[in-house]
Steps between C-alpha positions, in 0.01 A plus 500: 500500500602858435653700783295810422195503272379795299150428633409287799129421537319377810190310388426303183137600444378712208680816611820316587530269203397777259781717637740210458393418144493863388833579663669189363374576150680834530827327587495542879621224731200400711424270792163425657454378856177300522379291794281264294447490123535789258164626380377611840144514622366587154620179341474256790223624731321784323428627150579189297345223715193714573438554129550128436212426736291777347558334161378173652182685599468642146525153347238374747265783401552426131422131537198577718360729229583271208134410435430863405727445200335170405773288654397214725735442792457316829466715808855611586668397822803662652802308630689780664807283556542474121470877466757537778738266319456693174560827683823365644611377157446847351684665790792256482538547126509878537741477793739277307480734201575802718787321676649401167469853364676645803777242470542574129557866585765400755296618799616332820213377717599457863269299724433653839341791684672829429545788744639834392759612756625821340785615275382281213525182707238226525520232767358162392339271757783245456752760620640617167552873442443623145581843361341708226580833343122539506240313703134454409261401778212291362385271780131530407200467729307254715124453553346716771303340781239648733445458874276210591575308182830327564611305195490123555512392135193279536201712601653848480722560198675771304570486128810292574298211643207527255732459203635177650161334555428167330128518579226761473324609821121477474449843659736794543502841662736736321606784728592787269335602175806633322655357186637183659185438705274542198716266293478226763127558551433482126709188447355305792140595424537396135631161615203441729592639841258717697683831535448804722712813463544724805641847420558772760483786247175613334589350160677189379800567276579832665695718258320355199253729321160455669323406176743211454477388863120504473515274191713249691265521798195430282673202341607366840147518636352332193743215554403459865795677661382684811673835539489701822673837461554751779529230766783416739582148614535446875622142528406139445425183697633172352276196520609235753564245225708751296260466207456876470434814697247773570607848396357806676462830316299820479216557743491164679492306173668165450557234238616138521757395243750225439788740440600865537726679254665811645565733208567843647810598306872444534768653722858581396745224587745732671538331839863397543599648164730771638790484741621775731769617259263645243337841465211364289176622656172315547170677566250418776317249279816307423560630148851594391507871412599558138489798264357498144829351372469217756794637703485440873644735762842334464707571190535204266204315653169467316167339589234366263178298493269432792769616741424864411168678541385481138246287314558136598500367146761275340519714188557811713786311667644428153477869409655615829788257449573649158488852644757400764732331251483792256588737784793277598620507138469877489250481214210743450199365688150629571336415833188285489166683488319280749163662429516359147623143551282212376287309752339160442267290714438147373167419664198427281421743345852633468594860580775708337575869509759774470481864601248696701162366604200729454490556876871584520481740206206689652667504842805659336275779373532404135227581253437169323283320250420131546383241249383149587426207270337184644627181337148382422525654153841353419485223240784292639362520854168366367679226308689370802199547726662742745332838487551611862725803491568842355762736366533838668722783380567816701630802306561863579229738385623777275357857512283427196350195673684242290717222640872563532780302657401149614549480876382148578393178330298249701392155381295222657403184316647193330876507437529874566840439660620414148331806348639778718805566282348760271326673790824507701686654207223757447523615861880509514540672163234750605317426178168658405188323366553670163845340477402152622189486282724501190611145581294222338364245746465138383146363495358298664721527807460580865773762466303706249272607786776737613532646151122542474486680834783735407338566161179597679700758698574680173126562466465269201458148629396195300341248736548705818296816544 
């Protein structure tokens, strides 16, 4: 191993391995200290395995609805252990591919827990001391828990335990109606579990445009998912035979379920990350303090990903890693505009958006014009039999009343996570409806709904008024 690396990374998750790959591709000598397997939570206990199970649910829905297309199929049955095995196969293949890619770029992966102890030095749990001209902290995050719901891995679980299950609980209480909670609720309900979502805030999917959140809520309720928003949980009482528990919430309400999924967000994994010899600062919530160029309060030390107080998204971690490496290289680099990053939620129906919501734009005092297009009139949505959803575009209102710069694009419906690209570009290029409407949209597609909505903002719509 090298005596001193150009870049020394603590953590091999999305932020860490992206920094390593990007730095190595620029000719830097790089080492990554990782306590388990490279890929981090996203690959092993988060994004990828969760979407694998959501795809299982999608296949189950398709088979269940086959008769609508004139196809006779026996009533589907779910063997969750098979889905678990397939999930693990997908994860292992991606992990091996990532490991091979890092090796091919001559990145040294060092197994162990890393602690930054100052002056470019990282202490590994086996006693080794490594040195880097630059250090990138990327130790990620861990699931949050709440008082009264201690995680036992059997009745009370976080995402870590849920994604390791080889069976499907018959009834579940999901505490937390954010993105992760809604994904688990959607998946389990589609596969036959009785699901109740308990959310402390007034709306599920807080931060999502209300029109989109309402569409998801309507779909959930039609599919038998009970949603209680604006309620706090106070505790639970396990059954004597450990077959389930009773959860208490709201105004003396309760529900008996086989399992509880605690999905109330993630905390930065900063405990034990720093030794006494460093001047890197951590805030009261445990996040490492970093500036827009991902620099910490110690020169030559950067922090990226869930460890900093930015959007906890793998692709944001990728972007932050590239910002850090470009700064290390002395290249021109623009900080990330976090208000314009793409967001995706993979529940059914899916949610995807970039830019300002209608509520946020109005709260900022902006004069806006809004156009909405329900998917019921979209040909492809009718063809595939999934018409729940809409496209919503928020644009600034010019003095003459016409629509100017596009401020936000919000989608809910089938496969919208794959359709956000043109909306994301429109927001980040500060494009106007007149400009975007010049692009020809293929027909029939789900993606043309965005083009139709933008065209309507010019005042001369085709199918959208």
